[in-house]
N, CA, C and O atoms as CSV, one atom per row, in Angstrom:
chain,resi,resn,atom,element,x,y,z
A,1,MET,N,N,-12.870,-1.501,7.116
A,1,MET,CA,C,-12.478,-2.082,5.843
A,1,MET,C,C,-10.955,-2.151,5.764
A,1,MET,O,O,-10.242,-1.397,6.426
A,2,THR,N,N,-10.496,-3.050,4.959
A,2,THR,CA,C,-9.071,-3.157,4.699
A,2,THR,C,C,-8.891,-3.642,3.268
A,2,THR,O,O,-9.857,-4.053,2.626
A,3,TYR,N,N,-7.699,-3.598,2.780
A,3,TYR,CA,C,-7.399,-4.066,1.436
A,3,TYR,C,C,-6.710,-5.420,1.510
A,3,TYR,O,O,-6.059,-5.744,2.503
A,4,ILE,N,N,-6.860,-6.212,0.443
A,4,ILE,CA,C,-6.185,-7.498,0.336
A,4,ILE,C,C,-5.463,-7.560,-1.002
A,4,ILE,O,O,-5.848,-6.897,-1.965
A,5,ILE,N,N,-4.418,-8.359,-1.043
A,5,ILE,CA,C,-3.684,-8.593,-2.278
A,5,ILE,C,C,-4.005,-10.012,-2.722
A,5,ILE,O,O,-3.800,-10.961,-1.966
A,6,THR,N,N,-4.506,-10.160,-3.937
A,6,THR,CA,C,-4.930,-11.464,-4.450
A,6,THR,C,C,-3.766,-12.209,-5.102
A,6,THR,O,O,-2.663,-11.680,-5.235
A,7,GLU,N,N,-4.040,-13.447,-5.502
A,7,GLU,CA,C,-2.996,-14.277,-6.114
A,7,GLU,C,C,-2.604,-13.793,-7.506
A,7,GLU,O,O,-1.676,-14.341,-8.102
A,8,THR,N,N,-3.277,-12.793,-8.033
A,8,THR,CA,C,-2.866,-12.229,-9.317
A,8,THR,C,C,-1.671,-11.281,-9.171
A,8,THR,O,O,-1.174,-10.748,-10.163
A,9,CYS,N,N,-1.213,-11.073,-7.936
A,9,CYS,CA,C,-0.023,-10.267,-7.661
A,9,CYS,C,C,1.173,-10.854,-8.411
A,9,CYS,O,O,1.418,-12.059,-8.367
A,10,VAL,N,N,1.909,-9.984,-9.096
A,10,VAL,CA,C,3.096,-10.425,-9.834
A,10,VAL,C,C,4.393,-10.161,-9.058
A,10,VAL,O,O,5.486,-10.418,-9.561
A,11,GLY,N,N,4.261,-9.649,-7.838
A,11,GLY,CA,C,5.436,-9.441,-6.991
A,11,GLY,C,C,6.324,-8.291,-7.415
A,11,GLY,O,O,7.524,-8.313,-7.141
A,12,CYS,N,N,5.773,-7.288,-8.074
A,12,CYS,CA,C,6.594,-6.169,-8.548
A,12,CYS,C,C,7.091,-5.284,-7.405
A,12,CYS,O,O,8.129,-4.635,-7.531
A,13,GLY,N,N,6.346,-5.254,-6.278
A,13,GLY,CA,C,6.776,-4.483,-5.118
A,13,GLY,C,C,6.440,-3.009,-5.142
A,13,GLY,O,O,6.856,-2.277,-4.244
A,14,LYS,N,N,5.700,-2.544,-6.142
A,14,LYS,CA,C,5.378,-1.123,-6.222
A,14,LYS,C,C,4.492,-0.656,-5.071
A,14,LYS,O,O,4.544,0.513,-4.687
A,15,CYS,N,N,3.691,-1.543,-4.523
A,15,CYS,CA,C,2.761,-1.171,-3.456
A,15,CYS,C,C,3.450,-0.945,-2.109
A,15,CYS,O,O,3.040,-0.079,-1.336
A,16,GLU,N,N,4.480,-1.712,-1.835
A,16,GLU,CA,C,5.110,-1.679,-0.507
A,16,GLU,C,C,5.599,-0.284,-0.093
A,16,GLU,O,O,5.273,0.152,1.011
A,17,PRO,N,N,6.362,0.433,-0.920
A,17,PRO,CA,C,6.818,1.761,-0.484
A,17,PRO,C,C,5.710,2.814,-0.456
A,17,PRO,O,O,5.884,3.867,0.157
A,18,GLU,N,N,4.591,2.555,-1.098
A,18,GLU,CA,C,3.480,3.516,-1.112
A,18,GLU,C,C,2.683,3.511,0.188
A,18,GLU,O,O,2.001,4.490,0.492
A,19,CYS,N,N,2.754,2.437,0.955
A,19,CYS,CA,C,1.953,2.310,2.172
A,19,CYS,C,C,2.488,3.239,3.271
A,19,CYS,O,O,3.630,3.097,3.707
A,20,PRO,N,N,1.653,4.191,3.715
A,20,PRO,CA,C,2.126,5.153,4.715
A,20,PRO,C,C,2.267,4.575,6.123
A,20,PRO,O,O,2.869,5.209,6.990
A,21,VAL,N,N,1.720,3.378,6.360
A,21,VAL,CA,C,1.780,2.784,7.702
A,21,VAL,C,C,2.548,1.463,7.713
A,21,VAL,O,O,2.477,0.721,8.692
A,22,ASP,N,N,3.281,1.160,6.641
A,22,ASP,CA,C,4.116,-0.036,6.552
A,22,ASP,C,C,3.319,-1.317,6.803
A,22,ASP,O,O,3.776,-2.212,7.514
A,23,ALA,N,N,2.114,-1.395,6.208
A,23,ALA,CA,C,1.252,-2.559,6.406
A,23,ALA,C,C,1.460,-3.650,5.360
A,23,ALA,O,O,0.900,-4.738,5.489
A,24,ILE,N,N,2.254,-3.378,4.331
A,24,ILE,CA,C,2.465,-4.349,3.260
A,24,ILE,C,C,3.811,-5.027,3.461
A,24,ILE,O,O,4.842,-4.372,3.612
A,25,LYS,N,N,3.777,-6.358,3.461
A,25,LYS,CA,C,4.988,-7.142,3.685
A,25,LYS,C,C,5.222,-8.108,2.534
A,25,LYS,O,O,4.280,-8.672,1.975
A,26,GLU,N,N,6.481,-8.288,2.191
A,26,GLU,CA,C,6.851,-9.211,1.129
A,26,GLU,C,C,6.853,-10.638,1.660
A,26,GLU,O,O,7.266,-10.888,2.792
A,27,GLY,N,N,6.394,-11.563,0.841
A,27,GLY,CA,C,6.414,-12.987,1.142
A,27,GLY,C,C,6.401,-13.715,-0.181
A,27,GLY,O,O,6.905,-13.192,-1.175
A,28,SER,N,N,5.833,-14.916,-0.219
A,28,SER,CA,C,5.689,-15.594,-1.506
A,28,SER,C,C,4.798,-14.743,-2.414
A,28,SER,O,O,4.987,-14.702,-3.629
A,29,LEU,N,N,3.831,-14.069,-1.802
A,29,LEU,CA,C,3.064,-12.980,-2.412
A,29,LEU,C,C,3.102,-11.846,-1.403
A,29,LEU,O,O,3.322,-12.079,-0.215
A,30,TYR,N,N,2.895,-10.649,-1.856
A,30,TYR,CA,C,2.816,-9.539,-0.903
A,30,TYR,C,C,1.538,-9.680,-0.093
A,30,TYR,O,O,0.529,-10.167,-0.603
A,31,LYS,N,N,1.573,-9.263,1.145
A,31,LYS,CA,C,0.424,-9.353,2.053
A,31,LYS,C,C,0.211,-8.008,2.727
A,31,LYS,O,O,1.158,-7.260,2.969
A,32,ILE,N,N,-1.052,-7.713,3.026
A,32,ILE,CA,C,-1.396,-6.512,3.771
A,32,ILE,C,C,-1.841,-6.934,5.156
A,32,ILE,O,O,-2.763,-7.737,5.296
A,33,GLU,N,N,-1.196,-6.402,6.180
A,33,GLU,CA,C,-1.568,-6.717,7.556
A,33,GLU,C,C,-2.832,-5.924,7.907
A,33,GLU,O,O,-2.789,-4.697,7.996
A,34,PRO,N,N,-3.969,-6.632,8.109
A,34,PRO,CA,C,-5.241,-5.935,8.324
A,34,PRO,C,C,-5.261,-5.037,9.552
A,34,PRO,O,O,-5.960,-4.024,9.554
A,35,GLY,N,N,-4.525,-5.376,10.581
A,35,GLY,CA,C,-4.508,-4.552,11.783
A,35,GLY,C,C,-3.790,-3.228,11.603
A,35,GLY,O,O,-3.985,-2.298,12.385
A,36,LYS,N,N,-2.958,-3.141,10.573
A,36,LYS,CA,C,-2.210,-1.909,10.308
A,36,LYS,C,C,-2.831,-1.063,9.208
A,36,LYS,O,O,-2.639,0.153,9.175
A,37,CYS,N,N,-3.573,-1.694,8.307
A,37,CYS,CA,C,-4.138,-0.996,7.150
A,37,CYS,C,C,-5.092,0.106,7.607
A,37,CYS,O,O,-5.975,-0.131,8.431
A,38,VAL,N,N,-4.906,1.318,7.063
A,38,VAL,CA,C,-5.760,2.456,7.422
A,38,VAL,C,C,-6.728,2.813,6.289
A,38,VAL,O,O,-7.333,3.886,6.301
A,39,ASP,N,N,-6.872,1.914,5.316
A,39,ASP,CA,C,-7.868,2.064,4.255
A,39,ASP,C,C,-7.644,3.308,3.397
A,39,ASP,O,O,-8.607,3.953,2.981
A,40,CYS,N,N,-6.388,3.649,3.129
A,40,CYS,CA,C,-6.108,4.851,2.342
A,40,CYS,C,C,-6.254,4.607,0.839
A,40,CYS,O,O,-6.561,5.536,0.092
A,41,GLY,N,N,-6.039,3.370,0.390
A,41,GLY,CA,C,-6.199,3.041,-1.014
A,41,GLY,C,C,-5.017,3.324,-1.910
A,41,GLY,O,O,-5.105,3.109,-3.119
A,42,LEU,N,N,-3.913,3.797,-1.361
A,42,LEU,CA,C,-2.749,4.105,-2.195
A,42,LEU,C,C,-2.203,2.860,-2.898
A,42,LEU,O,O,-1.774,2.934,-4.050
A,43,CYS,N,N,-2.218,1.735,-2.216
A,43,CYS,CA,C,-1.716,0.497,-2.814
A,43,CYS,C,C,-2.568,0.082,-4.011
A,43,CYS,O,O,-2.044,-0.347,-5.039
A,44,ASP,N,N,-3.876,0.213,-3.868
A,44,ASP,CA,C,-4.805,-0.133,-4.941
A,44,ASP,C,C,-4.561,0.748,-6.168
A,44,ASP,O,O,-4.590,0.265,-7.299
A,45,GLU,N,N,-4.327,2.014,-5.944
A,45,GLU,CA,C,-4.105,2.957,-7.045
A,45,GLU,C,C,-2.812,2.662,-7.812
A,45,GLU,O,O,-2.761,2.864,-9.025
A,46,ILE,N,N,-1.775,2.190,-7.130
A,46,ILE,CA,C,-0.464,1.998,-7.757
A,46,ILE,C,C,-0.296,0.617,-8.399
A,46,ILE,O,O,0.591,0.439,-9.233
A,47,CYS,N,N,-1.118,-0.351,-8.034
A,47,CYS,CA,C,-0.949,-1.730,-8.523
A,47,CYS,C,C,-1.154,-1.812,-10.039
A,47,CYS,O,O,-2.233,-1.488,-10.535
A,48,PRO,N,N,-0.117,-2.247,-10.781
A,48,PRO,CA,C,-0.222,-2.282,-12.242
A,48,PRO,C,C,-1.074,-3.428,-12.785
A,48,PRO,O,O,-1.457,-3.405,-13.955
A,49,VAL,N,N,-1.375,-4.424,-11.958
A,49,VAL,CA,C,-2.155,-5.583,-12.420
A,49,VAL,C,C,-3.491,-5.718,-11.698
A,49,VAL,O,O,-4.138,-6.761,-11.792
A,50,ASP,N,N,-3.909,-4.690,-10.986
A,50,ASP,CA,C,-5.191,-4.689,-10.267
A,50,ASP,C,C,-5.355,-5.901,-9.356
A,50,ASP,O,O,-6.418,-6.521,-9.325
A,51,ALA,N,N,-4.305,-6.233,-8.619
A,51,ALA,CA,C,-4.335,-7.388,-7.721
A,51,ALA,C,C,-4.785,-7.004,-6.309
A,51,ALA,O,O,-4.913,-7.879,-5.453
A,52,ILE,N,N,-5.024,-5.728,-6.051
A,52,ILE,CA,C,-5.384,-5.262,-4.710
A,52,ILE,C,C,-6.820,-4.789,-4.722
A,52,ILE,O,O,-7.235,-4.004,-5.575
A,53,TYR,N,N,-7.577,-5.294,-3.741
A,53,TYR,CA,C,-8.996,-4.972,-3.649
A,53,TYR,C,C,-9.377,-4.609,-2.215
A,53,TYR,O,O,-8.752,-5.057,-1.254
A,54,ARG,N,N,-10.401,-3.800,-2.100
A,54,ARG,CA,C,-10.971,-3.487,-0.787
A,54,ARG,C,C,-11.774,-4.716,-0.333
A,54,ARG,O,O,-12.655,-5.192,-1.049
A,55,LYS,N,N,-11.461,-5.206,0.838
A,55,LYS,CA,C,-12.166,-6.356,1.408
A,55,LYS,C,C,-13.470,-5.862,2.032
A,55,LYS,O,O,-13.473,-4.960,2.869
A,56,MET,N,N,-14.549,-6.459,1.617
A,56,MET,CA,C,-15.861,-6.065,2.131
A,56,MET,C,C,-16.280,-6.955,3.277
A,56,MET,O,O,-17.360,-6.771,3.838
């Protein structure tokens, strides 16, 4: 499993420093690199707009 950031992302950047494996990258929207994501869920917990979901 991995997490994804949806288009409801407001670009606040709170998730990026929380990622322990540096899998979140800034772009037009923030993105999570699936090959790096270790499924810890820290990004999901910190997102103020619930834009991050576990990809099933």
